Every structure is written in C-alpha cells, then in structure tokens.
C-alpha positions as CSV (number, residue, x, y, z in Angstrom):
1,M,0.0,-0.1,-0.3
2,D,1.4,3.1,-0.9
3,N,0.6,5.9,2.4
4,V,0.7,9.0,-0.2
5,Q,-1.5,7.5,-3.3
6,T,-4.3,5.8,-0.3
7,G,-3.5,9.0,1.4
8,K,-5.0,11.2,-2.1
9,L,-7.0,9.2,-2.2
10,I,-9.0,9.6,1.1
11,A,-8.9,13.3,0.9
12,E,-10.9,13.2,-2.8
13,L,-13.3,11.2,-2.0
14,R,-14.2,13.1,1.0
15,R,-14.3,16.2,-1.0
16,K,-17.2,14.4,-2.6
17,Q,-19.3,13.6,-0.1
18,G,-19.0,17.2,1.1
19,L,-17.1,15.9,4.3
20,T,-14.9,17.4,6.5
21,Q,-11.7,15.2,8.7
22,Q,-13.4,16.4,11.3
23,Q,-17.4,14.3,10.0
24,L,-15.8,11.2,8.0
25,A,-14.0,10.7,11.5
26,D,-16.6,10.7,13.8
27,K,-18.4,8.8,11.8
28,L,-14.6,5.9,12.2
29,N,-15.0,7.1,16.4
30,L,-11.8,7.8,15.6
31,S,-9.8,11.6,15.6
32,N,-9.4,14.1,12.9
33,K,-5.4,14.1,13.5
34,T,-5.9,10.1,12.5
35,I,-7.9,11.2,9.3
36,S,-5.0,13.9,8.5
37,K,-2.5,11.1,8.9
38,W,-3.9,9.0,6.3
39,E,-4.7,11.7,3.8
40,S,-0.4,13.4,4.1
41,G,0.4,9.5,3.6
42,S,2.6,10.2,6.9
43,G,-0.3,7.2,8.0
44,S,-1.6,4.8,7.2
45,P,-5.4,2.9,8.5
46,D,-5.4,0.5,10.6
47,I,-6.5,-3.3,9.0
48,S,-8.7,-3.5,11.2
49,N,-10.2,0.0,9.8
50,L,-10.5,-0.6,6.5
51,P,-14.2,-2.0,6.4
52,V,-15.5,0.5,8.0
53,L,-13.2,2.9,5.7
54,A,-13.8,2.1,2.7
55,E,-17.8,1.7,3.0
56,A,-17.9,5.8,4.8
57,L,-16.0,6.5,1.1
58,G,-18.0,4.2,-0.7
59,I,-15.9,2.2,-2.4
60,S,-14.7,-1.3,-1.8
61,A,-11.3,-2.2,0.2
62,D,-9.2,-2.8,-2.4
63,E,-9.4,0.6,-3.9
64,L,-8.2,2.0,-0.8
65,L,-5.6,0.1,-0.4
66,R,-3.6,0.3,-3.9
67,G,-5.0,4.0,-3.8
68,R,-7.5,4.4,-7.1
69,L,-11.0,3.3,-8.0
70,K,-11.1,0.5,-10.9
71,E,-11.6,1.8,-13.9
72,P,-15.0,0.0,-15.5
73,K,-15.2,-2.0,-18.4
74,L,-15.2,-1.0,-21.8
75,D,-16.3,-3.2,-24.5
76,T,-13.1,-4.5,-26.9
77,D,-15.0,-3.1,-29.5
78,T,-15.7,0.4,-27.6
79,H,-11.8,0.5,-26.8
80,K,-10.2,-0.7,-29.7
81,K,-12.9,2.0,-31.6
82,G,-13.9,4.8,-30.3
83,V,-17.9,3.7,-31.3
84,P,-20.4,2.3,-29.1
85,R,-21.2,-0.9,-30.3
86,K,-24.7,-0.3,-32.0
87,E,-27.0,-2.7,-30.8
88,L,-29.0,-5.0,-33.6
89,T,-32.5,-5.6,-35.0
90,P,-33.8,-8.8,-35.1
91,R,-34.7,-8.4,-38.7
92,Q,-30.8,-8.0,-38.8
93,K,-30.3,-11.0,-36.6
94,M,-32.4,-13.0,-38.4
95,E,-30.9,-11.5,-42.7
96,I,-27.5,-12.8,-40.4
97,S,-28.9,-15.8,-38.4
98,I,-29.8,-17.2,-42.9
99,V,-26.9,-16.3,-45.2
100,I,-24.7,-18.4,-41.7
101,L,-27.4,-20.9,-42.7
102,A,-26.7,-20.4,-46.1
103,A,-23.4,-20.8,-46.1
104,S,-23.1,-24.2,-43.8
105,I,-25.4,-25.5,-46.4
106,G,-23.0,-25.1,-49.1
107,A,-20.4,-25.9,-47.0
108,I,-21.6,-29.3,-46.5
109,L,-22.9,-29.8,-50.0
110,G,-19.8,-29.1,-51.5
111,I,-17.8,-31.4,-49.0
112,L,-20.3,-33.8,-49.4
113,A,-20.2,-33.7,-53.0
114,Y,-15.9,-34.1,-53.4
115,N,-16.0,-37.0,-51.5
116,F,-18.6,-38.5,-53.4
117,G,-17.0,-37.3,-56.5
118,W,-20.5,-35.1,-57.6
119,L,-18.1,-33.1,-59.0
120,G,-17.8,-34.7,-61.8
C-alpha cells in the first residue's frame, strides 16, 4: 500500500462527499488528526478500520489499499475503435442467421460433392 496515493484518494473522496476531516473521523470514531495523517501520507489506516473506511467513502477495501478506483470495463470493440457497439435489430439478427445457415449448407454440400465425386 502506497500511503501517499491512498491518502490522496481518501482526501479526494471525502471532499467529493462534502465531508470535513472531523465529520469523517466522527463516522469512524477516530480523531481528525488520524484522518489528517492518512491524507498526508504520513500514516495509513489500521487494517481493522479498512472495511468501515471503505464503506464510508463508497469504495471497496481493495480500491482503498491500491489507492485508486477500479476502472470500468470497456467493451473491447468500443475500446479499440472508440465507437460504441450498436445493438442489432431482430430483422438484422434473422438476416445474419439466414446467411450463416446458407453458408453452412453450402459448405456441407461442397464437402459431400468433393468426397463422393459428384463434381465429375
């Protein structure tokens, strides 16, 4: 755990919630000096305080230990192209299914024709 990075995260989330160090300390039954130590990076939360602190800040204990929020998962197509994936209409799905079925039947008939000598 990087105390400085974790401290910055604690301070940022506390401010986003509009809490003072004293208000956060009151939620955790600690002193505001303890919160100040964490935020400055000169100390770190005791392991027994992690679940309560994480809940008070609205994050997971894992995010708190890492000192950063988890990034939301991106659809790989969206991430690569920068364009969100468009949902297909039922008609488009049906058309794609028909094309796949026709191609499969064609492939099977081609294999049979080759194996049984139907091509001459």
